[in-house]
C-alpha positions in Angstrom: -0.4 0.2 0.1 2.9 2.1 0.1 4.1 2.0 -3.4 1.9 4.1 -4.6 2.5 7.1 -1.9 6.7 7.0 -2.8 5.6 6.8 -6.6 3.8 9.7 -6.0 5.8 11.7 -3.7 8.8 11.0 -6.0 7.2 12.1 -9.0 6.1 15.1 -7.2 10.0 15.2 -5.8 11.2 15.7 -9.2 9.4 18.0 -10.1 10.6 20.4 -7.8 13.8 20.0 -8.7 15.8 22.1 -10.5 15.7 25.7 -11.2 11.9 27.8 -12.0 12.8 27.3 -15.5 13.9 23.3 -15.2 10.7 23.3 -13.0 8.3 24.5 -15.9 9.5 22.6 -18.5 8.5 19.9 -16.5 4.9 21.5 -15.5 4.3 22.3 -19.4 5.7 18.5 -20.2 3.3 17.0 -17.9 0.4 18.4 -18.7 1.0 18.9 -22.6 1.7 14.5 -22.7 -1.8 14.4 -21.6 -3.3 17.2 -24.1 -1.0 15.5 -27.4 -2.8 12.0 -26.0 -6.0 13.6 -26.1 -5.2 15.0 -29.4 -3.7 12.3 -31.6 -6.8 10.3 -30.3 -8.8 12.7 -32.0 -6.7 12.6 -35.4 -7.2 9.4 -35.5 -11.0 9.1 -35.4 -10.8 12.1 -37.6 -9.2 10.2 -40.4 -11.6 7.4 -41.1 -14.8 9.9 -40.0 -14.0 12.3 -42.8 -13.4 9.4 -45.7 -16.1 7.6 -45.3 -18.3 11.4 -45.5 -16.6 12.6 -48.6 -14.9 9.6 -50.2 -11.1 8.9 -50.3 -10.9 11.3 -53.2 -12.7 13.9 -52.2 -10.7 13.6 -48.7 -7.2 14.1 -51.0 -8.8 17.0 -52.3 -9.7 18.9 -49.2 -6.2 17.5 -47.3 -4.6 19.5 -50.4 -7.2 22.5 -50.0 -6.0 22.9 -46.0 -2.3 22.6 -47.6 -2.7 25.6 -49.7 -5.0 27.9 -47.5 -2.9 26.6 -44.4 0.1 28.6 -46.1 -1.6 31.4 -44.4 -1.3 30.6 -40.9 2.8 31.1 -41.6 1.6 34.2 -43.4 1.5 37.1 -40.4 5.0 38.6 -41.3 6.9 37.0 -39.1 5.1 38.9 -36.2 4.1 36.0 -34.1 7.6 34.4 -33.5 8.6 38.5 -33.2 6.7 38.7 -30.5 7.4 35.3 -29.1 11.2 36.4 -28.5 10.5 40.2 -28.1 8.0 39.3 -25.3 10.3 37.2 -23.5 13.2 39.3 -23.4 11.0 41.8 -21.7 9.5 39.6 -19.3 13.0 37.8 -18.7 14.0 42.0 -18.3 10.6 42.8 -15.9 9.8 45.2 -18.1 6.0 44.7 -18.4 5.3 48.1 -20.2 7.5 47.4 -23.3 5.4 43.8 -23.1 1.8 45.6 -22.9 3.5 47.8 -26.2 4.6 45.1 -27.9 1.5 42.8 -27.6 -0.9 45.9 -28.8 1.6 46.5 -31.5 1.6 42.9 -32.8 -2.7 42.6 -32.7 -3.1 46.0 -34.7 0.1 44.8 -37.5 -1.7 41.9 -37.8 -4.5 42.6 -37.8 -3.5 45.1 -40.7 -2.1 43.4 -42.6 -4.6 40.2 -43.1 -7.3 42.5 -44.1 -4.9 43.2 -46.8 -4.7 39.8 -47.8 -8.1 38.8 -47.4 -8.9 42.0 -49.7 -6.6 40.8 -52.3 -7.6 37.3 -52.2 -11.1 38.0 -52.5 -10.8 39.4 -56.0 -8.1 37.2 -57.0 -10.6 33.9 -55.9 -13.1 35.1 -58.3 -10.4 33.9 -61.4 -8.7 30.9 -59.9 -10.0 27.2 -61.5 -9.5 25.5 -58.4 -10.6 22.2 -60.0 -7.4 22.7 -62.2 -5.6 23.4 -59.5 -6.2 20.8 -57.4 -6.6 18.1 -60.7 -10.3 16.9 -60.4 -13.0 17.6 -62.7 -14.3 20.7 -64.0 -18.2 20.2 -62.3 -16.6 20.8 -59.2 -15.0 24.3 -60.1 -17.9 26.7 -58.5 -18.4 24.1 -55.2 -14.0 24.7 -54.7 -14.4 28.6 -55.3 -17.1 28.7 -52.4 -15.2 26.0 -50.0 -11.9 27.8 -50.1 -13.2 31.7 -49.7 -15.1 30.5 -46.4 -12.0 28.5 -45.3 -9.4 31.2 -46.0 -11.8 33.8 -44.3 -12.2 31.7 -41.5 -8.0 31.2 -41.3 -7.8 34.9 -41.4 -10.1 35.3 -38.6 -7.8 33.0 -36.7 -4.7 33.9 -37.3 -5.0 36.9 -35.6 -6.9 35.2 -32.6 -4.0 33.0 -31.9 -2.0 35.6 -31.0 -2.7 35.0 -27.7 -1.4 31.0 -27.9 2.1 33.0 -29.2 1.9 34.8 -26.2 1.4 31.8 -23.7 4.4 29.8 -25.7 6.3 32.9 -25.3 6.1 33.1 -21.4 6.5 29.6 -21.3 3.1 28.3 -21.0 2.5 25.7 -24.2 0.7 23.3 -22.7 -2.3 26.2 -22.2 -1.4 26.9 -26.0 -2.3 23.5 -27.0 -5.1 23.4 -24.9 -6.8 25.9 -26.8 -5.7 23.9 -29.7 -7.3 20.7 -28.9 -10.7 22.2 -27.5 -11.2 23.3 -31.3 -10.5 19.9 -32.3 -12.9 18.1 -29.7 -15.4 21.3 -30.9 -14.5 19.8 -34.5 -15.1 16.4 -34.6 -18.4 17.0 -32.6 -19.5 19.3 -35.5 -18.1 16.3 -38.4 -19.5 13.6 -36.2 -22.9 15.3 -36.5 -22.8 15.9 -40.4 -21.9 12.4 -40.9 -25.7 11.5 -39.1 -27.9 14.3 -40.9 -26.1 15.6 -43.9 -24.7 13.9 -47.2 -20.9 14.3 -48.2 -19.9 18.0 -48.8 -17.1 19.8 -48.4 -18.7 23.2 -47.9 -20.3 22.0 -44.6 -16.8 20.2 -43.8 -14.9 24.1 -44.5 -17.7 26.1 -42.2 -17.0 23.1 -39.3 -13.3 23.4 -39.8 -12.8 26.6 -40.0 -15.1 28.0 -37.5 -14.3 25.7 -34.6 -10.9 27.3 -33.7 -12.2 30.7 -33.7 -15.1 29.9 -31.5 -12.5 28.5 -28.6 -10.2 30.9 -29.2 -12.4 34.2 -28.4 -13.3 33.4 -25.5 -9.8 32.6 -24.6 -8.7 36.0 -26.0 -11.2 37.6 -23.0 -10.4 35.3 -20.5 -6.6 35.7 -20.6 -6.1 39.3 -21.1 -9.0 39.7 -18.1 -7.0 37.3 -15.8 -3.5 36.1 -15.9 -2.0 38.7 -18.8 -4.5 42.1 -17.7 -1.1 43.8 -17.3 -0.4 43.1 -21.2 -3.8 43.3 -22.4 -4.0 44.6 -25.9 -5.0 48.4 -26.1 -5.7 51.5 -28.9 -3.5 53.6 -26.4 -0.3 51.5 -25.8 0.3 50.6 -30.2 3.4 51.7 -30.7 4.3 51.4 -34.7 7.8 52.7 -33.9 8.2 49.1 -31.9 7.4 46.9 -35.2 10.4 47.9 -36.4 12.3 45.9 -33.2 9.2 43.2 -34.0 9.5 43.0 -37.9 13.6 43.4 -37.4 13.9 39.7 -36.2 9.9 38.8 -37.4 11.0 39.3 -41.1 13.4 36.9 -41.0 11.3 34.1 -39.5 8.7 35.3 -41.9 10.6 34.7 -45.1 12.0 31.3 -43.3 8.4 30.5 -42.7 7.7 31.6 -46.4 10.6 29.0 -47.8 9.3 26.4 -44.8 6.2 26.3 -46.8 7.9 25.4 -50.1 10.3 23.1 -48.3 7.1 20.9 -46.4 4.1 22.5 -47.3 3.6 22.0 -51.2 4.7 18.0 -51.1 0.3 17.6 -51.0 0.4 19.4 -55.0 3.2 18.0 -56.2 1.9 14.4 -55.7 -1.5 15.4 -57.0 -0.2 16.8 -59.9 1.8 13.5 -60.7 -0.6 10.8 -59.4 -4.1 12.7 -58.7 -5.9 13.1 -55.6 -6.0 9.4 -53.9 -2.5 9.6 -53.8 -2.7 12.3 -51.6 -4.4 10.6 -49.1 -2.1 7.8 -49.1 0.7 10.1 -48.8 -1.5 11.7 -45.7 -2.9 8.2 -44.2 1.2 7.3 -44.1 2.8 10.9 -42.8 -0.2 12.0 -40.0 0.7 8.3 -38.6 4.3 8.7 -38.8 3.9 12.6 -38.0 2.1 11.4 -34.5 5.9 10.8 -32.9 6.8 13.9 -33.9 3.7 15.3 -32.1 4.6 13.6 -28.6 8.5 14.5 -29.3 7.0 18.4 -29.6 5.8 17.8 -26.1 9.0 17.8 -24.9 10.7 20.3 -27.2 7.7 22.9 -27.1 8.8 24.7 -24.3 12.4 25.0 -25.0 12.0 28.3 -27.7 11.0 30.7 -25.3 13.0 28.7 -22.1 16.6 29.6 -24.2 15.3 33.2 -25.0 15.5 33.3 -21.3 18.1 31.5 -20.8 20.4 33.6 -23.1 19.5 37.0 -22.3 20.2 36.0 -18.7 23.9 34.3 -19.7 23.2 30.6 -18.3 25.7 28.4 -20.5 25.2 25.8 -18.2 21.8 25.3 -18.3 21.1 25.1 -21.9 24.3 22.6 -22.0 22.2 20.3 -20.1 18.6 20.7 -21.7 20.7 19.7 -24.9 22.2 16.9 -23.9 18.9 15.7 -22.3 17.0 16.3 -25.3 19.4 14.1 -27.3 19.2 11.7 -25.0 14.9 11.4 -25.7 15.3 11.8 -29.2 17.4 8.0 -28.9 15.0 6.5 -26.9 12.4 7.8 -29.5 13.9 5.6 -32.2 12.3 1.8 -30.8 9.5 3.8 -30.7 9.3 4.6 -34.4 10.6 0.7 -35.2 7.4 -0.1 -33.5 5.3 2.3 -35.1 6.7 1.1 -38.5 6.1 -2.9 -37.5 2.6 -2.2 -37.2 1.9 0.4 -39.7 -0.3 -2.2 -42.2 -2.3 -3.2 -39.7 -3.1 0.3 -38.4 -3.7 2.0 -41.8 -5.9 -0.8 -42.7 -8.2 0.5 -39.5 -8.0 4.4 -40.6 -8.7 3.5 -43.8 -10.8 1.1 -43.5 -9.3 -1.1 -45.9 -10.1 1.3 -48.5 -6.4 2.5 -49.5 -3.3 0.7 -49.7 0.2 2.3 -48.4 3.2 0.4 -49.7 6.0 -0.4 -47.5 8.7 1.7 -49.3 6.4 4.6 -48.2 6.6 4.0 -44.7 10.2 3.1 -44.4 11.2 6.3 -45.9 8.7 8.4 -43.8 10.1 6.8 -40.7 13.8 8.1 -41.8 12.2 11.4 -42.5 10.6 11.6 -39.0 13.0 10.3 -37.0 15.5 13.1 -38.8 12.6 16.0 -38.7 13.1 15.5 -35.0 16.2 15.9 -34.4 16.4 18.9 -36.4 13.8 20.5 -34.8 15.7 20.6 -31.0 18.5 22.4 -33.4 15.7 24.6 -34.7 14.2 25.9 -31.8 17.5 26.1 -29.9 18.4 28.8 -33.1 15.2 30.3 -33.0 15.0 31.0 -29.1 18.3 32.5 -29.1 17.4 34.5 -32.3 20.2 34.0 -34.4 18.7 32.6 -37.7 20.4 34.4 -40.5 22.0 31.6 -41.3 18.5 29.1 -41.8 16.8 32.1 -43.7 19.8 31.7 -46.1 19.5 27.6 -46.3 16.0 27.9 -46.6 15.9 30.1 -49.2 18.3 27.9 -51.2 16.5 24.8 -50.7 13.3 26.0 -51.4 14.2 27.1 -54.8 15.7 23.9 -55.7 12.8 21.2 -54.0 10.1 22.1 -55.9 12.0 20.5 -59.4 13.4 17.8 -57.5 10.5 16.6 -55.9 9.1 16.8 -59.2 11.2 14.8 -61.1 11.5 12.0 -58.5 7.7 12.2 -58.1 7.8 11.4 -62.0 10.1 8.2 -61.6 9.3 6.4 -57.9 6.1 8.5 -57.1 4.9 9.2 -53.4 8.5 7.8 -52.5 10.3 10.6 -54.5 8.7 13.1 -52.6 9.3 11.8 -48.9 13.1 11.5 -50.4 12.8 15.2 -51.4 12.3 16.0 -47.9 14.7 13.2 -45.8 17.3 15.1 -48.7 16.2 18.7 -47.0 15.9 17.8 -43.4 19.3 16.2 -43.9 21.0 19.1 -45.4 18.9 21.8 -42.6 20.4 19.0 -39.8 23.7 19.7 -40.6 24.1 23.3 -40.6 22.0 23.8 -37.3 23.7 21.2 -35.4 27.0 22.9 -36.6 25.4 26.1 -35.7 23.8 25.2 -31.9 27.3 24.0 -30.8 29.2 27.0 -31.7 26.7 29.3 -30.1 26.6 27.3 -26.6 30.3 26.8 -26.9 30.4 30.5 -27.4 32.8 30.1 -30.7 30.3 31.5 -32.8 30.7 34.7 -35.1 30.0 35.9 -38.7 27.2 34.2 -40.0 26.9 31.9 -37.4 26.5 34.4 -34.9 23.6 36.5 -36.8 
């Protein structure tokens, strides 16, 4: 009878050990593990539910459409990541007035930018033939145009509201941001379940359900946080300082270019596949991708708090702490390898369940995808440390070069090797990135970085 209390006591003591920064990371990991576990479960339920609702081909169309419209999530001209670093620095210095100015200015600039983007898209969308872009029957052109406009509009609103998540992450509270995302997923799953019972398969209904769900969660969450724990930095028209826009944008624009190139590197796979193999190929790729990327989602539970924690540590010059955390992260990555091998061993069985025996995923797809996720997880460790420290210029240049080369390479390999070719292209990109990022992290933490490595 004493084993359980002792075990609980040891667990409690382990969370109480270390400096405040380490204790906060542990707390976030614990809560995020629960939240991410629920999120993974929802994603597992979501795939077969949507496939049965709209058919495998239309599911591929929807996934490709989400990839295209989802690009907007990165198009905040880097203001989100600029705020993430600058807010963490202001909080570390105890300058709460500057923190409030940064939050107010970010909301103002982001809302203005998104309004301009939406206005341009509203007029351009009338002249786009989405049936050609998505390689489907011309009969769907009118429906797809409406679907894209509705979903795009919802994503625009969501992007502004997600600033509260950025603030939570900057304050080393990523588990709270993850909870907001989870609540949005739960709401979307409930609505999709109702749609399957009371309506016939409709991409229009799915776009409304998935577009509005995060808005209905983030809007009340924003009011709640800014009237409670974050009242000290709640946005206000009187604290908007456009002069601070330069400080946000100077680092933010670099993040924006990195994000834009990352979209090309990691988000155009669906477009390449649908153009070469058709929408059904996108479905095959995404079932494989969503299964193995689950390990990345779990891995991010541990890595997510690192960004802002390293901003805090670097601002305070705590290099010993940074070295310790990096060693622990690399060790955790090694422990993830047997988990990935186990996932590979049961992948066929999982795919049969997810697709309800309607989609077959070749073994080679799974092998390459497992390698890609393994390398990507290691890359994320180093990129988050670099981003937290704010020395991103080298990353920017590498991304630009790789994104110029990626599409022609991925397209050529896809024509020769099919879906395998696209995944191999992703592996190549990840490997190049990993080589340079690991070298830069080593130099930064050893305080030997100079030139481009320290910018």
